[in-house]
ZAKEFI-274979 format. One line per 4 residues: for each residue x, y, z of C-alpha. Coordinates in nm, 3 decimals, m for minus. Example, Ala and Ser with C-alpha at 12.3 -4.5 7.8 and 13.67 -1.06 7.14 Angstrom:
% ZAKEFI-274979
1.230 m0.450 0.780 ~ 1.367 m0.106 0.714
***
This chain:
% ZAKEFI-274979
2.562 m0.271 m2.691 ~ 2.632 m0.529 m2.975 ~ 2.422 m0.476 m3.277 ~ 2.207 m0.807 m3.216
2.123 m0.658 m2.876 ~ 2.024 m0.324 m3.026 ~ 1.791 m0.488 m3.283 ~ 1.623 m0.653 m3.012
1.568 m0.404 m2.774 ~ 1.231 m0.254 m2.760 ~ 1.128 0.076 m2.730 ~ 0.981 m0.011 m2.350
1.319 m0.165 m2.282 ~ 1.469 0.153 m2.391 ~ 1.289 0.412 m2.220 ~ 1.317 0.193 m1.931
1.705 0.244 m1.875 ~ 1.813 0.566 m1.642 ~ 1.881 0.889 m1.836 ~ 2.227 0.963 m2.013
2.417 1.164 m1.772 ~ 2.679 1.395 m1.953 ~ 2.973 1.636 m1.791 ~ 3.189 1.876 m1.923
3.523 1.787 m2.077 ~ 3.776 2.081 m2.001 ~ 4.169 1.989 m1.976 ~ 4.130 1.628 m1.999
3.895 1.582 m1.676 ~ 3.516 1.542 m1.680 ~ 3.381 1.832 m1.449 ~ 3.039 1.951 m1.336
2.977 2.312 m1.434 ~ 3.111 2.592 m1.200 ~ 2.787 2.666 m1.064 ~ 2.622 2.320 m1.037
2.375 2.381 m1.318 ~ 2.201 2.101 m1.526 ~ 1.985 2.067 m1.815 ~ 1.768 1.767 m1.926
1.655 1.622 m2.274 ~ 1.373 1.477 m2.331 ~ 1.276 1.240 m2.629 ~ 1.104 1.444 m2.908
0.917 1.122 m3.028 ~ 0.864 0.977 m2.662 ~ 0.817 1.293 m2.426 ~ 1.079 1.135 m2.185
1.365 1.248 m1.990 ~ 1.666 1.079 m2.187 ~ 1.983 1.249 m2.068 ~ 2.108 1.493 m1.811
2.393 1.721 m1.904 ~ 2.601 1.940 m1.671 ~ 2.487 2.295 m1.807 ~ 2.804 2.533 m1.894
2.814 2.902 m1.827 ~ 3.056 3.154 m1.910 ~ 3.316 3.092 m1.637 ~ 3.303 2.703 m1.802
3.354 2.838 m2.144 ~ 3.659 3.041 m2.079 ~ 3.818 2.770 m1.867 ~ 3.787 2.569 m2.179
3.905 2.833 m2.369 ~ 4.209 2.846 m2.167 ~ 4.252 2.486 m2.165 ~ 4.271 2.496 m2.517
4.510 2.767 m2.537 ~ 4.731 2.616 m2.330 ~ 4.743 2.294 m2.524 ~ 4.826 2.437 m2.845
5.064 2.694 m2.720 ~ 5.265 2.464 m2.482 ~ 5.125 2.083 m2.564 ~ 5.280 1.804 m2.797
4.971 1.808 m3.027 ~ 5.050 2.089 m3.284 ~ 5.458 1.965 m3.266 ~ 5.346 1.571 m3.318
5.424 1.396 m3.583 ~ 5.175 1.383 m3.881 ~ 5.210 1.044 m3.827 ~ 5.102 1.020 m3.503
4.841 1.232 m3.486 ~ 4.711 1.009 m3.790 ~ 4.758 0.736 m3.539 ~ 4.529 0.863 m3.291
4.279 0.994 m3.543 ~ 4.229 0.630 m3.665 ~ 4.203 0.485 m3.322 ~ 3.917 0.750 m3.278
3.781 0.598 m3.591 ~ 3.781 0.282 m3.469 ~ 3.679 0.398 m3.108 ~ 3.328 0.493 m3.298
3.278 0.211 m3.512 ~ 3.321 0.000 m3.137 ~ 3.036 0.189 m2.977 ~ 2.874 0.260 m3.349
2.504 0.090 m3.205 ~ 2.526 0.314 m2.851 ~ 2.603 0.643 m3.052 ~ 2.283 0.552 m3.292
2.059 0.519 m3.005 ~ 2.122 0.841 m2.851 ~ 2.132 1.029 m3.140 ~ 1.762 0.872 m3.234
1.674 0.955 m2.882 ~ 1.754 1.293 m2.863 ~ 1.714 1.411 m3.229 ~ 1.410 1.211 m3.352
1.576 1.062 m3.673 ~ 1.471 0.648 m3.749 ~ 1.758 0.440 m3.611 ~ 1.850 0.332 m3.929
1.984 0.645 m4.037 ~ 2.126 0.718 m3.706 ~ 2.325 0.407 m3.776 ~ 2.429 0.519 m4.091
2.571 0.845 m3.996 ~ 2.792 0.745 m3.743 ~ 2.925 0.485 m3.969 ~ 2.982 0.788 m4.212
3.111 0.990 m3.962 ~ 3.366 0.743 m3.872 ~ 3.475 0.728 m4.239 ~ 3.555 1.118 m4.225
3.818 1.053 m3.931 ~ 3.970 0.775 m4.080 ~ 3.989 1.042 m4.367 ~ 4.095 1.297 m4.189
4.404 1.060 m4.030 ~ 4.545 1.061 m4.396 ~ 4.546 1.406 m4.439 ~ 4.723 1.438 m4.110
5.028 1.272 m4.271 ~ 5.024 1.482 m4.612 ~ 4.995 1.831 m4.508 ~ 5.250 2.032 m4.662
5.402 2.364 m4.768 ~ 5.510 2.498 m5.118 ~ 5.859 2.598 m5.244 ~ 5.923 2.880 m5.544
6.266 2.877 m5.701 ~ 6.145 3.125 m5.986 ~ 6.172 3.419 m5.785 ~ 6.538 3.518 m5.926
6.893 3.445 m5.858 ~ 6.976 3.354 m5.495 ~ 6.569 3.396 m5.383 ~ 6.395 3.066 m5.249
6.022 3.156 m5.151 ~ 5.869 2.898 m4.871 ~ 5.519 2.831 m4.761 ~ 5.481 2.633 m4.448
5.108 2.554 m4.356 ~ 5.079 2.553 m3.980 ~ 4.806 2.513 m3.767 ~ 4.581 2.805 m3.701
4.539 2.734 m3.335 ~ 4.236 2.742 m3.100 ~ 3.910 2.623 m3.303 ~ 3.575 2.736 m3.135
3.334 2.452 m3.326 ~ 2.897 2.490 m3.284 ~ 2.769 2.251 m3.423 ~ 2.357 2.217 m3.477
2.089 1.976 m3.374 ~ 1.966 1.835 m3.692 ~ 2.270 1.618 m3.762 ~ 2.507 1.640 m3.403
2.710 1.372 m3.495 ~ 2.798 1.403 m3.851 ~ 2.835 1.770 m3.887 ~ 3.116 1.802 m3.556
3.285 1.494 m3.765 ~ 3.290 1.737 m4.077 ~ 3.479 2.019 m3.855 ~ 3.691 1.835 m3.536
3.911 1.553 m3.724 ~ 4.002 1.812 m3.983 ~ 4.114 2.063 m3.715 ~ 4.266 1.818 m3.530
4.436 1.654 m3.835 ~ 4.596 1.985 m3.890 ~ 4.770 1.993 m3.564 ~ 4.478 2.222 m3.381
4.279 2.252 m3.058 ~ 3.923 2.298 m3.005 ~ 3.648 2.398 m2.808 ~ 3.307 2.236 m2.878
2.956 2.331 m2.819 ~ 2.681 2.131 m2.967 ~ 2.342 2.222 m2.955 ~ 2.211 2.209 m2.596
1.919 1.938 m2.685 ~ 2.145 1.698 m2.906 ~ 2.452 1.707 m2.673 ~ 2.470 1.344 m2.598
2.680 1.199 m2.912 ~ 2.922 1.478 m2.875 ~ 2.982 1.411 m2.524 ~ 3.027 1.045 m2.584
3.295 1.098 m2.884 ~ 3.473 1.300 m2.560 ~ 3.477 1.008 m2.424 ~ 3.606 0.821 m2.715
3.896 1.090 m2.794 ~ 4.027 1.058 m2.455 ~ 4.058 0.663 m2.466 ~ 4.222 0.711 m2.820
4.485 0.885 m2.639 ~ 4.408 1.235 m2.770 ~ 4.612 1.483 m2.484 ~ 4.426 1.658 m2.253
4.299 2.045 m2.333 ~ 4.359 1.924 m2.723 ~ 3.947 1.889 m2.732 ~ 3.691 2.029 m2.505
3.332 2.006 m2.473 ~ 3.082 2.228 m2.309 ~ 2.687 2.186 m2.293 ~ 2.500 2.474 m2.273
2.301 2.798 m2.444 ~ 2.424 2.928 m2.780 ~ 2.328 3.285 m2.667 ~ 2.580 3.208 m2.320
2.830 2.967 m2.393 ~ 2.779 3.035 m2.780 ~ 2.873 3.417 m2.737 ~ 3.196 3.348 m2.542
3.335 3.079 m2.798 ~ 3.237 3.359 m3.068 ~ 3.380 3.653 m2.903 ~ 3.674 3.544 m2.701
4.035 3.665 m2.800 ~ 4.221 3.368 m2.740 ~ 3.995 3.173 m3.024 ~ 4.135 3.181 m3.336
3.904 3.037 m3.567 ~ 3.537 2.980 m3.547 ~ 3.346 2.700 m3.744 ~ 2.947 2.752 m3.682
2.640 2.496 m3.843 ~ 2.311 2.681 m3.787 ~ 2.056 2.905 m3.898 ~ 2.146 3.222 m4.100
2.009 3.477 m3.879 ~ 2.246 3.311 m3.603 ~ 2.511 3.328 m3.792 ~ 2.511 3.664 m3.918
2.517 3.779 m3.592 ~ 2.854 3.542 m3.511 ~ 3.013 3.667 m3.800 ~ 2.976 4.041 m3.679
3.073 3.964 m3.338 ~ 3.371 3.770 m3.467 ~ 3.496 4.042 m3.658 ~ 3.568 4.250 m3.327
3.873 3.987 m3.283 ~ 3.945 3.918 m3.640 ~ 3.902 3.539 m3.625 ~ 3.906 3.313 m3.904
3.549 3.194 m3.999 ~ 3.392 2.925 m4.169 ~ 3.022 2.917 m4.186 ~ 2.777 2.640 m4.316
2.398 2.814 m4.270 ~ 2.056 2.751 m4.392 ~ 1.939 2.699 m4.734 ~ 1.617 2.717 m4.950
1.650 2.472 m5.203 ~ 1.423 2.434 m5.518 ~ 1.370 2.127 m5.682 ~ 1.276 2.192 m6.040
1.058 1.961 m6.250 ~ 1.015 2.003 m6.653 ~ 0.765 1.887 m6.835 ~ 0.961 1.600 m6.968
1.086 1.463 m6.635 ~ 1.149 1.088 m6.565 ~ 0.841 1.075 m6.367 ~ 0.939 0.852 m6.127
1.268 0.982 m6.033 ~ 1.133 1.328 m5.993 ~ 0.849 1.218 m5.792 ~ 1.105 0.998 m5.579
1.357 1.292 m5.513 ~ 1.067 1.526 m5.456 ~ 0.921 1.303 m5.174 ~ 1.280 1.234 m5.054
1.396 1.551 m5.078 ~ 1.168 1.727 m4.818 ~ 1.079 1.386 m4.540 ~ 1.434 1.302 m4.525
1.573 1.366 m4.142 ~ 1.191 1.500 m4.095 ~ 1.316 1.796 m4.394 ~ 1.546 1.896 m4.112
1.818 1.973 m4.361 ~ 1.994 2.319 m4.494 ~ 1.967 2.110 m4.810 ~ 1.609 2.002 m4.820
1.432 2.032 m5.161 ~ 1.140 2.258 m4.988 ~ 1.055 2.464 m5.287 ~ 0.931 2.283 m5.579
0.919 2.469 m5.914 ~ 0.753 2.273 m6.181 ~ 0.607 2.312 m6.527 ~ 0.247 2.449 m6.559
0.161 2.183 m6.768 ~ 0.233 1.900 m6.527 ~ 0.172 2.105 m6.218 ~ m0.180 1.957 m6.144
m0.075 1.582 m6.197 ~ 0.255 1.645 m6.019 ~ 0.113 1.772 m5.704 ~ m0.211 1.491 m5.702
0.122 1.256 m5.753 ~ 0.340 1.372 m5.473 ~ 0.022 1.324 m5.198 ~ 0.000 0.979 m5.307
0.375 0.944 m5.328 ~ 0.408 1.059 m4.963 ~ 0.147 0.833 m4.855 ~ 0.380 0.562 m4.879
0.621 0.724 m4.635 ~ 0.577 0.578 m4.288 ~ 0.585 0.836 m3.973 ~ 0.620 0.723 m3.637
0.827 0.563 m3.333 ~ 1.216 0.596 m3.451 ~ 1.311 0.346 m3.310 ~ 1.056 0.087 m3.451
1.239 m0.082 m3.775 ~ 1.068 0.031 m4.089 ~ 0.983 0.399 m3.988 ~ 1.150 0.621 m4.230
1.035 0.945 m4.061 ~ 1.064 1.041 m3.662 ~ 0.980 1.328 m3.499 ~ 1.029 1.709 m3.511
1.353 1.756 m3.308 ~ 1.211 2.031 m3.073 ~ 0.876 2.192 m2.954 ~ 1.042 2.531 m3.142
1.049 2.396 m3.510 ~ 0.737 2.242 m3.474 ~ 0.575 2.566 m3.372 ~ 0.753 2.710 m3.666
0.624 2.441 m3.925 ~ 0.278 2.465 m3.812 ~ 0.243 2.864 m3.778 ~ 0.370 2.871 m4.167
0.119 2.624 m4.256 ~ m0.139 2.800 m4.040 ~ m0.043 3.179 m4.222 ~ m0.112 2.983 m4.582
m0.435 2.841 m4.455 ~ m0.538 3.260 m4.374 ~ m0.402 3.396 m4.696 ~ m0.682 3.154 m4.887
m0.373 2.905 m5.035 ~ m0.526 2.577 m5.124 ~ m0.357 2.324 m4.888 ~ m0.397 1.931 m4.968
m0.334 1.721 m4.615 ~ m0.166 1.444 m4.625 ~ m0.285 1.230 m4.282 ~ 0.097 1.140 m4.132
m0.019 1.067 m3.766 ~ 0.211 0.780 m3.620 ~ 0.050 0.461 m3.610 ~ 0.115 0.428 m3.218
0.026 0.698 m2.944 ~ 0.385 0.833 m2.850 ~ 0.296 1.039 m2.568 ~ 0.131 1.381 m2.502
0.480 1.627 m2.540 ~ 0.615 1.414 m2.837 ~ 0.667 1.627 m3.136 ~ 0.500 1.497 m3.445
0.348 1.671 m3.768 ~ 0.018 1.533 m3.759 ~ m0.061 1.624 m4.087 ~ 0.189 1.734 m4.371
0.095 1.946 m4.622 ~ 0.164 2.046 m4.935 ~ 0.084 2.375 m5.058 ~ 0.045 2.583 m5.392
0.170 2.915 m5.310 ~ 0.322 3.238 m5.496 ~ 0.647 3.430 m5.412 ~ 0.508 3.626 m5.178
0.410 3.342 m4.888 ~ 0.755 3.336 m4.625 ~ 0.749 2.967 m4.660 ~ 0.883 2.993 m5.023
1.182 3.227 m4.891 ~ 1.224 3.120 m4.513 ~ 1.454 2.821 m4.374 ~ 1.164 2.594 m4.245
1.333 2.282 m4.153 ~ 1.065 2.076 m4.138 ~ 0.842 1.821 m4.328 ~ 0.520 2.006 m4.278
0.573 2.267 m4.601 ~ 0.634 2.153 m4.947 ~ 0.561 2.468 m5.193 ~ 0.451 2.403 m5.525
0.520 2.736 m5.797 ~ 0.245 2.659 m6.095 ~ 0.356 2.836 m6.406 ~ 0.695 2.925 m6.340
0.921 2.744 m6.635 ~ 0.884 2.874 m6.980 ~ 0.926 2.606 m7.286 ~ 1.235 2.833 m7.347
1.379 2.690 m7.001 ~ 1.302 2.377 m7.100 ~ 1.482 2.397 m7.430 ~ 1.803 2.548 m7.268
1.840 2.379 m6.938 ~ 2.186 2.571 m6.833 ~ 2.037 2.898 m6.906 ~ 1.662 2.788 m6.771
1.801 2.653 m6.427 ~ 2.022 3.002 m6.381 ~ 1.669 3.221 m6.509 ~ 1.450 3.045 m6.257
1.647 3.055 m5.975 ~ 1.732 3.422 m6.039 ~ 1.355 3.506 m6.100 ~ 1.230 3.320 m5.724
1.522 3.411 m5.509 ~ 1.668 3.719 m5.636 ~ 2.024 3.547 m5.635 ~ 2.250 3.519 m5.917
2.386 3.191 m5.992 ~ 2.709 3.157 m6.046 ~ 2.779 2.783 m5.950 ~ 2.538 2.482 m5.956
2.559 2.232 m5.696 ~ 2.384 1.894 m5.670 ~ 2.275 1.765 m5.310 ~ 2.348 1.434 m5.354
2.179 1.192 m5.080 ~ 2.237 0.819 m4.956 ~ 1.897 0.651 m4.981 ~ 2.030 0.363 m4.776
2.016 0.638 m4.489 ~ 1.647 0.563 m4.395 ~ 1.427 0.627 m4.699 ~ 1.343 0.463 m4.984
1.024 0.588 m5.194 ~ 1.086 0.380 m5.488 ~ 0.777 0.195 m5.649 ~ 0.960 m0.162 m5.557
0.966 m0.062 m5.215
***
């Protein structure tokens, strides 16, 4: 599908196409589930089936793990020259770019994010594969000749083995591309389980991997439920490492289960991130950062700026300004050019967002609504938050402590910044975060979003 064709497609054209059909990639072959089970995925923005997948069970997960184990223990990939692995990874990157529009369309249909954002994420993912290719040629060990006469210390860096990769639904293709190419660059083999509601682009990636020359069994892809397939990937003794991105609750459970086989574990879990607004802030920049921070990806980000801590001297004015700036954000059909925020990805997520808004209302917390219904009807089952909310709350409310992954809950904390904190930014930020979260700050990081990914809320726009 060319970029021109993609731009010329209407929503009706896209939805008239038959659903994408995906199978399991196990040992280099595309197969159905052992029990013949399938699952359907509806577009959250259009309430129409857009994909049908083979639904893996425990038997399929174990077959995938066995294939990855054989590919690592007896296959060519771990022993292959770094330059050869790099060549294949570059082929993957170019294959991604060649199918960029097709991948972006599937990402939007299954996730609900704007098409322009999906395109940017696919391009960024391809760049990660190119970067991993450079690392495949540059992995090296160390030597030490300072250990005494006739003694030489050598450190060799070997691939760890079979890696289970479990990815979430909010950035499906981008996050698998933050994990898989680097495992492959090191010489590992893998079993990948995408979120069952956004599996399409990962299955398509499997097609690209095969075409690029990745040997059979090196990458295996199984679509299925986390409680079934995910559990097998976490606990199986033939898996050497687990890389998981998802909720903090499930991450804790995965770590505990994986400990029984002493796997190496890499976790990227949830967040509840405060944006701290001082009285002498750059007003427009602070407004843009606040609105962008909660609306980007419909707020479904682990680093979404979902808590706003604002100095009491500007709190009322800032809250009102955020409401007005939010009205500039266009919500609607993610396939339509100019839309900046699409649908909530799952029914469960939509219900979670609305439940917290309802809890705030019942607790007597003031709620300011911004009417954000799409301009056009999207189908009876479409997952849109009809009215986004700006909530002035206090520390006891759950929405200030729990990750919501949704644009429907922005919390404004009133009067929590002291004059001393304004004078001493470094000490003040640490004190505020510690006071409001109970977490001692030992390292400060800033998430830097690329606003070209579908949202630009400056006054000039």
